[in-house]
VEXMAR-583857 format. One record per residue (C-alpha): x, y, z. Coordinates in nm, 4 decimals. Example, Ala and Ser with C-alpha at 12.3 -4.5 7.8 and 13.67 -1.06 7.14 Angstrom:
BEGIN
1.2300,-0.4500,0.7800 $
1.3670,-0.1060,0.7140 $
This chain:
BEGIN
7.3931,8.7269,12.1882 $
7.2299,8.7845,11.8491 $
7.1172,9.1429,11.7777 $
6.9007,9.2135,11.4730 $
6.8336,9.5857,11.4838 $
7.0593,9.7911,11.7077 $
6.9184,10.1116,11.8555 $
7.0382,10.4381,11.6908 $
7.2785,10.5228,11.9746 $
7.4225,10.1683,11.9762 $
7.4573,10.1776,11.5974 $
7.7052,10.4618,11.6206 $
7.8950,10.2917,11.9031 $
7.9332,9.9850,11.6795 $
8.0318,10.2208,11.3977 $
8.3218,10.3496,11.6114 $
8.4733,9.9978,11.6204 $
8.4615,9.9682,11.2402 $
8.6044,10.3220,11.2286 $
8.8880,10.2123,11.4607 $
8.9943,9.9400,11.2116 $
8.9621,10.1750,10.9149 $
9.1653,10.4372,11.0871 $
9.4391,10.1911,11.1706 $
9.4619,10.0583,10.8158 $
9.4814,10.4013,10.6569 $
9.7159,10.5324,10.9251 $
9.9545,10.2492,10.8535 $
9.9330,10.3013,10.4781 $
10.0123,10.6723,10.5098 $
10.3019,10.6084,10.7460 $
10.4567,10.3317,10.5311 $
10.4480,10.5479,10.2146 $
10.6451,10.8154,10.3981 $
10.8983,10.5528,10.5142 $
10.9631,10.4080,10.1664 $
11.2677,10.6272,10.0753 $
11.4258,10.5566,10.4167 $
11.3580,10.1802,10.3901 $
11.5004,10.1738,10.0319 $
11.8213,10.3354,10.1554 $
11.8558,10.1026,10.4573 $
11.7736,9.7840,10.2633 $
11.9844,9.9080,9.9687 $
11.7125,9.8360,9.7122 $
11.5668,10.0236,9.4117 $
11.2358,10.2052,9.3790 $
11.1057,9.9092,9.1714 $
11.1820,9.6744,9.4643 $
11.0781,9.8920,9.7613 $
10.7335,9.9593,9.6073 $
10.6605,9.5933,9.6835 $
10.6293,9.6917,10.0487 $
10.3098,9.8705,9.9501 $
10.1927,9.6631,9.6515 $
10.2565,9.3146,9.8154 $
10.0304,9.4197,10.1050 $
9.7613,9.5267,9.8588 $
9.8185,9.2108,9.6591 $
9.7514,8.9733,9.9540 $
9.4620,9.1935,10.0699 $
9.3062,9.1826,9.7202 $
9.3439,8.8115,9.6637 $
9.1635,8.7227,9.9923 $
8.8856,8.9850,9.9903 $
8.6225,8.7716,9.8196 $
8.7138,8.4717,10.0333 $
8.6528,8.6635,10.3607 $
8.3458,8.8321,10.2074 $
8.1945,8.4911,10.1395 $
8.2894,8.3618,10.4815 $
8.1314,8.6697,10.6415 $
7.7961,8.5741,10.4782 $
7.8379,8.2168,10.6140 $
7.9640,8.2827,10.9639 $
7.9834,8.5643,11.2226 $
8.0993,8.8976,11.0802 $
8.1948,8.9928,11.4332 $
8.4681,8.7333,11.4752 $
8.5820,8.7721,11.1148 $
8.6399,9.1387,11.1750 $
8.8095,9.0966,11.5137 $
9.0274,8.8197,11.3791 $
9.1427,9.0554,11.1104 $
9.2207,9.3171,11.3757 $
9.4428,9.0677,11.5680 $
9.6191,8.9463,11.2524 $
9.6945,9.3061,11.1412 $
9.8492,9.3773,11.4837 $
10.0679,9.0619,11.4576 $
10.1837,9.1772,11.1137 $
10.2747,9.5168,11.2519 $
10.4909,9.3415,11.5185 $
10.6660,9.1449,11.2458 $
10.7293,9.4692,11.0505 $
10.8871,9.6324,11.3531 $
11.1211,9.3448,11.3936 $
11.2160,9.3181,11.0196 $
11.5759,9.3822,10.9088 $
11.5598,9.2883,10.5428 $
11.3188,9.3333,10.2480 $
11.2046,8.9690,10.2406 $
11.1219,8.9839,10.6147 $
10.9318,9.3111,10.5573 $
10.7359,9.1575,10.2683 $
10.6372,8.8687,10.5004 $
10.5168,9.1148,10.7602 $
10.3215,9.3115,10.5079 $
10.1644,8.9873,10.3825 $
10.0420,8.9095,10.7308 $
9.9045,9.2648,10.7566 $
9.7351,9.2155,10.4226 $
9.5543,8.9050,10.5545 $
9.4258,9.0963,10.8576 $
9.3262,9.4017,10.6644 $
9.1396,9.1837,10.4062 $
8.9269,9.0289,10.6811 $
8.8473,9.3708,10.8193 $
8.7765,9.5338,10.4908 $
8.5579,9.2530,10.3637 $
8.3340,9.2811,10.6710 $
8.3410,9.6452,10.7729 $
8.1281,9.7808,10.4841 $
7.8867,9.4854,10.5235 $
7.8525,9.5583,10.8977 $
7.7706,9.9239,10.8282 $
7.5213,9.8315,10.5595 $
7.3579,9.5743,10.7879 $
7.3343,9.8225,11.0810 $
7.2376,10.1402,10.9010 $
6.9365,10.1804,10.6671 $
6.7865,10.4661,10.4611 $
6.9417,10.8151,10.4719 $
7.1558,10.7195,10.7740 $
7.3497,10.4683,10.5610 $
7.4802,10.7448,10.3392 $
7.5817,10.9459,10.6457 $
7.7601,10.6426,10.7913 $
7.9564,10.5860,10.4665 $
8.0355,10.9569,10.4665 $
8.1598,10.9297,10.8228 $
8.3824,10.6342,10.7245 $
8.5190,10.8483,10.4427 $
8.6057,11.1093,10.7010 $
8.7775,10.8415,10.9148 $
8.9766,10.7283,10.6110 $
9.0807,11.0917,10.5695 $
9.1689,11.1220,10.9389 $
9.3943,10.8163,10.9216 $
9.5494,10.9409,10.5994 $
9.5931,11.2902,10.7576 $
9.7555,11.1489,11.0758 $
9.9750,10.8958,10.8811 $
10.2102,11.1372,10.7011 $
10.2364,11.3815,11.0005 $
10.2938,11.1074,11.2598 $
10.5076,10.9047,11.0217 $
10.7377,11.1938,10.9369 $
10.7868,11.2770,11.3076 $
10.8422,10.9152,11.4104 $
11.0937,10.8400,11.1338 $
11.2824,11.1623,11.2098 $
11.2997,11.0805,11.5830 $
11.3116,10.7030,11.6118 $
11.3551,10.5618,11.2591 $
11.1200,10.3773,11.0238 $
11.0547,10.0772,11.2547 $
10.8591,10.3007,11.4904 $
10.5853,10.3369,11.2276 $
10.4935,9.9712,11.2902 $
10.5099,9.9799,11.6680 $
10.2377,10.2487,11.6776 $
9.9828,10.0178,11.5163 $
9.9999,9.7537,11.7982 $
9.8231,9.9475,12.0761 $
9.5562,10.0653,11.8276 $
9.4881,9.6999,11.7403 $
9.4601,9.5962,12.1010 $
9.2150,9.8846,12.1746 $
9.0040,9.7870,11.8698 $
8.9781,9.4206,11.9619 $
8.8894,9.4986,12.3187 $
8.6068,9.7382,12.2212 $
8.4829,9.5112,11.9462 $
8.4321,9.2106,12.1754 $
8.1819,9.4099,12.3823 $
8.0157,9.6271,12.1169 $
7.9750,9.4304,11.7928 $
7.6692,9.2030,11.7974 $
7.6596,8.8567,11.6431 $
7.4206,8.8929,11.3524 $
7.2519,8.5793,11.2204 $
7.4488,8.4177,10.9412 $
7.2875,8.3033,10.6176 $
7.2837,7.9216,10.6475 $
7.2018,7.8815,10.2803 $
7.5273,8.0469,10.1649 $
7.7910,7.7852,10.0809 $
8.1566,7.8043,9.9919 $
8.2958,7.6581,9.6716 $
8.6429,7.5794,9.7913 $
8.7855,7.4694,9.4507 $
8.6547,7.7982,9.3036 $
8.8073,7.9980,9.5901 $
9.1433,7.8264,9.5391 $
9.1372,7.8934,9.1625 $
9.0463,8.2566,9.2153 $
9.3167,8.3128,9.4755 $
9.5880,8.1447,9.2724 $
9.4833,8.3265,8.9549 $
9.4809,8.6758,9.1095 $
9.7935,8.6269,9.3136 $
10.0108,8.5027,9.0203 $
9.8811,8.7673,8.7839 $
9.9174,9.0601,9.0282 $
10.2552,8.9465,9.1504 $
10.3817,8.9289,8.7961 $
10.2351,9.2701,8.7209 $
10.4118,9.4295,9.0200 $
10.7546,9.2662,8.9563 $
10.7572,9.3084,8.5811 $
10.9237,9.6476,8.6012 $
11.2187,9.4965,8.7946 $
11.2462,9.1539,8.6211 $
11.1667,9.2861,8.2688 $
10.8291,9.2611,8.0921 $
10.9674,9.0051,7.8424 $
11.1547,8.7876,8.0938 $
11.0674,8.4158,8.1005 $
10.9366,8.4381,8.4564 $
10.6929,8.7214,8.3850 $
10.5664,8.5722,8.0540 $
10.5243,8.2280,8.2179 $
10.3422,8.3794,8.5132 $
10.0949,8.5621,8.2898 $
10.0376,8.2481,8.0883 $
9.9730,8.0420,8.4001 $
9.7364,8.3017,8.5416 $
9.5411,8.3067,8.2144 $
9.5085,7.9284,8.2140 $
9.3937,7.9285,8.5737 $
9.1469,8.2069,8.4995 $
8.9868,7.9891,8.2264 $
8.9495,7.7021,8.4760 $
8.7984,7.9449,8.7276 $
8.5495,8.0840,8.4746 $
8.4401,7.7370,8.3824 $
8.4073,7.6498,8.7513 $
8.1899,7.9498,8.8258 $
7.9217,7.8401,8.5701 $
7.9305,7.4726,8.6677 $
7.9444,7.4794,9.0444 $
7.6239,7.4429,9.2455 $
7.7320,7.7261,9.4733 $
7.9693,7.9513,9.2676 $
8.2423,8.1217,9.4699 $
8.2338,8.4762,9.3315 $
7.8761,8.4597,9.2017 $
7.9364,8.6497,8.8758 $
7.5655,8.6889,8.8394 $
7.5839,8.9936,9.0623 $
7.7441,9.1804,8.7762 $
7.4250,9.1495,8.5752 $
7.3109,9.4304,8.8008 $
7.4365,9.7402,8.6205 $
7.4489,9.9431,8.9381 $
7.7003,9.6983,9.0814 $
7.9025,9.6455,8.7631 $
7.9316,10.0215,8.6849 $
8.0066,10.1025,9.0447 $
8.2863,9.8472,9.0661 $
8.4432,9.9582,8.7340 $
8.4298,10.3230,8.8395 $
8.5920,10.2414,9.1692 $
8.8808,10.0594,9.0005 $
8.9465,10.3479,8.7593 $
8.9298,10.6114,9.0394 $
9.1791,10.4247,9.2599 $
9.4086,10.3567,8.9663 $
9.4184,10.7327,8.9089 $
9.4757,10.8083,9.2809 $
9.7484,10.5583,9.3272 $
9.9387,10.6651,9.0153 $
10.0842,10.9271,9.2532 $
10.0967,10.7550,9.5907 $
10.4415,10.5869,9.5613 $
10.6060,10.8345,9.3267 $
10.5216,11.1541,9.5158 $
10.7392,11.0814,9.8253 $
11.0325,11.0084,9.5883 $
10.9688,11.3324,9.3961 $
10.9688,11.5323,9.7181 $
11.2839,11.3499,9.8337 $
11.4910,11.3311,9.5201 $
11.3855,11.6424,9.3332 $
11.2909,11.8841,9.6100 $
11.5319,11.7394,9.8746 $
11.2869,11.7613,10.1613 $
11.3134,11.5812,10.4945 $
11.0480,11.3283,10.6173 $
10.8658,11.5859,10.8344 $
10.8258,11.8336,10.5510 $
10.7151,11.5531,10.3168 $
10.4527,11.4498,10.5711 $
10.3222,11.8035,10.5981 $
10.2958,11.8401,10.2220 $
10.0953,11.5172,10.1938 $
9.8511,11.6234,10.4624 $
9.6306,11.8568,10.2498 $
9.5058,11.5560,10.0566 $
9.3304,11.3851,10.3551 $
9.2057,11.7246,10.4819 $
8.9865,11.7788,10.1802 $
8.9157,11.4062,10.1623 $
8.7566,11.4256,10.5072 $
8.5533,11.7371,10.4236 $
8.4425,11.6089,10.0806 $
8.3466,11.2651,10.2195 $
8.1235,11.4183,10.4891 $
7.9599,11.6591,10.2391 $
7.9173,11.3897,9.9739 $
7.7666,11.1498,10.2266 $
7.5032,11.4083,10.3161 $
7.4286,11.5086,9.9558 $
7.4009,11.1443,9.8582 $
7.0594,11.1338,10.0290 $
6.9277,11.4045,9.7962 $
7.1362,11.4008,9.4742 $
7.1933,11.1169,9.2187 $
7.5193,10.9376,9.2665 $
7.6144,10.9988,8.9042 $
7.6326,11.3727,8.9559 $
7.8559,11.3371,9.2573 $
8.0907,11.0767,9.1239 $
8.1305,11.2618,8.7893 $
8.2136,11.5833,8.9810 $
8.4740,11.3881,9.1777 $
8.6400,11.2617,8.8593 $
8.6541,11.6126,8.7123 $
8.8564,11.7176,9.0180 $
9.0818,11.4141,8.9793 $
9.1489,11.5064,8.6120 $
9.2515,11.8570,8.7271 $
9.4827,11.7364,9.0064 $
9.6564,11.4581,8.8090 $
9.7275,11.7085,8.5325 $
9.8736,11.9522,8.7844 $
10.1096,11.6849,8.9157 $
10.1984,11.5771,8.5599 $
10.3224,11.9271,8.4782 $
10.4631,12.0128,8.8182 $
10.8206,12.0758,8.6996 $
11.1423,12.0759,8.9006 $
11.0783,12.3801,9.1230 $
10.7139,12.4253,9.2057 $
10.5999,12.6573,9.4801 $
10.4812,12.4989,9.8022 $
10.1384,12.6553,9.7439 $
10.1151,12.4745,9.4017 $
10.1776,12.1302,9.5644 $
9.9290,12.2067,9.8451 $
9.6601,12.3184,9.5897 $
9.7074,12.0022,9.3843 $
9.6798,11.7905,9.6961 $
9.3647,11.9750,9.8063 $
9.1955,11.9195,9.4724 $
9.2941,11.5522,9.4554 $
9.1579,11.4938,9.8064 $
8.8279,11.6717,9.7195 $
8.7934,11.4592,9.4111 $
8.8589,11.1409,9.5950 $
8.6100,11.2079,9.8728 $
8.3415,11.3308,9.6333 $
8.3392,11.0127,9.4238 $
8.4096,10.7460,9.6889 $
8.1169,10.7769,9.9271 $
7.8189,10.7801,9.6796 $
7.9808,10.5056,9.4744 $
8.0305,10.2757,9.7786 $
7.6815,10.3432,9.9029 $
7.5283,10.2757,9.5573 $
7.7091,9.9426,9.5153 $
7.6297,9.7834,9.8603 $
7.2721,9.9124,9.8549 $
7.2129,9.7124,9.5343 $
7.3274,9.3865,9.6982 $
7.0738,9.0995,9.6627 $
6.9533,8.9441,9.9826 $
7.2060,8.7056,10.1421 $
7.4917,8.8430,9.9265 $
7.5804,9.1664,10.1106 $
7.9196,9.0307,10.2198 $
8.0023,8.9109,9.8657 $
7.9046,9.2472,9.7094 $
8.0869,9.4500,9.9769 $
8.4015,9.2421,9.9308 $
8.3882,9.2608,9.5520 $
8.3475,9.6406,9.5766 $
8.6529,9.6511,9.8054 $
8.8296,9.4102,9.5670 $
8.7783,9.6484,9.2720 $
8.9074,9.9368,9.4790 $
9.2214,9.7432,9.5746 $
9.2811,9.6135,9.2210 $
9.2715,9.9813,9.1218 $
9.5323,10.0596,9.3885 $
9.7600,9.7736,9.2604 $
9.7121,9.8808,8.9006 $
9.7890,10.2405,8.9899 $
10.1148,10.1470,9.1611 $
10.2238,9.8858,8.9180 $
10.1517,10.0807,8.5992 $
10.2805,10.4166,8.7304 $
10.6148,10.2576,8.8483 $
10.6450,10.0627,8.5208 $
10.5782,10.3672,8.3079 $
10.8058,10.5826,8.5211 $
11.0922,10.3256,8.4989 $
11.0537,10.2805,8.1216 $
11.0410,10.6533,8.0434 $
11.3208,10.7384,8.2897 $
11.5462,10.4723,8.1387 $
11.4724,10.5872,7.7866 $
11.5436,10.9516,7.8771 $
11.8701,10.8534,8.0482 $
11.9839,10.6478,7.7515 $
11.9237,10.9438,7.5273 $
12.1543,11.1719,7.7278 $
11.9122,11.3375,7.9685 $
12.0404,11.4241,8.3144 $
11.9063,11.2414,8.6228 $
11.6606,11.5169,8.7226 $
11.5128,11.5617,8.3740 $
11.4771,11.1831,8.3297 $
11.2936,11.1545,8.6628 $
11.0541,11.4375,8.5725 $
10.9776,11.2868,8.2314 $
10.9017,10.9507,8.3877 $
10.6915,11.1157,8.6609 $
10.4947,11.3095,8.3989 $
10.4228,11.0027,8.1923 $
10.2982,10.8088,8.4987 $
10.0599,11.0897,8.6004 $
9.9222,11.1259,8.2513 $
9.8220,10.7631,8.2744 $
9.6354,10.8588,8.5910 $
9.4670,11.1417,8.3995 $
9.3491,10.9024,8.1323 $
9.1932,10.6743,8.3959 $
9.0201,10.9755,8.5481 $
8.8762,11.0756,8.2130 $
8.7412,10.7279,8.1415 $
8.5993,10.7004,8.4986 $
8.4296,11.0369,8.4608 $
8.2666,10.9392,8.1302 $
8.1325,10.6134,8.2837 $
8.0031,10.8024,8.5870 $
7.8158,11.0520,8.3686 $
7.6573,10.7692,8.1697 $
7.5535,10.5705,8.4800 $
């Protein structure tokens, strides 16, 4: 059945299916972050290695986003989305059965493939179903769902890890995936595909290889060494492949990424702002659980409770921002969001060794408010500017920039943390002082990204 314009009530029923996938992805992310210290101990690996459990998932997701975005413009977004749901659930099963870091990375790679298919199509589905002021409300509601998943993740994750160990955090995703697929089969309509959209497979292969090699090298450089032969060779290969990809984009009859979309300043500014915002946010995502474990000596349940204030204000700010987006310019809202991110990253940078619980909660509340305030209007602005027939491509590129920001945030924060911590240790500092100096340097990097993002938002 092909459905062109769903009735309002049915629109929101379809919305709940996309919300189901979004909730599952964010729930899993929050749970896995809480599980990192426990996994590192069981697998007997360092922070530089265990962060790959998060970053490898984001790496695979990021590399495939434009591919699935293009395919969603060519074929059925319904089955692209549901296929992603199934794949994510299979990856969760592999994760639950993993007993080593390599097996876990394989599982997270499979989850990354599934999440990429869902993420590339979910925003396009919402933009295709909702129009006018209701679109801003729908994106605001999705922001609230992201917050709900993020809120539930730390709380549920802490309790599950404490009671049944870290493997239980993957088992919980399987029934959610089954429910989402079952509902999606009946609710999501098959929208007409754009027959004129074609895939440039050589361009897709060049993009995927370029981004994977570059991002993998970026995420393993802290462990292997930035000047190691492997890392330097990887960066050189990725640069050579990028040049071939760039040439292909301007010579192919049907370019893969369609770089012409960036001639639209609304899209180019929005994507750059998204990347900077998520780099700032994820400068703290991997390091904070280790700070709460190694410096404050808290158990998983308490860590989960201290992370929960972030998604609380993320949910509230997303809903408010989505409503205001129908009346206020996006530049005002996104700039306000970045001001809050600047304040929160500075608070974490100067947190010290013995902060009060209220200090941590306040910093988390401000960071969540900043995130929700800038995300919703920025997403709405970018996808609303998509040319006809390129909604899937623009939505996937927007998601791509967000995920590149996440990867940059993790990679650069861990690299800066490791370099400064090693320097401090070599100069006679004790373990706690060295950790705090590395943590501060990483968060100051997040502050700089917030400042640049805020300036660009104000100029938009």
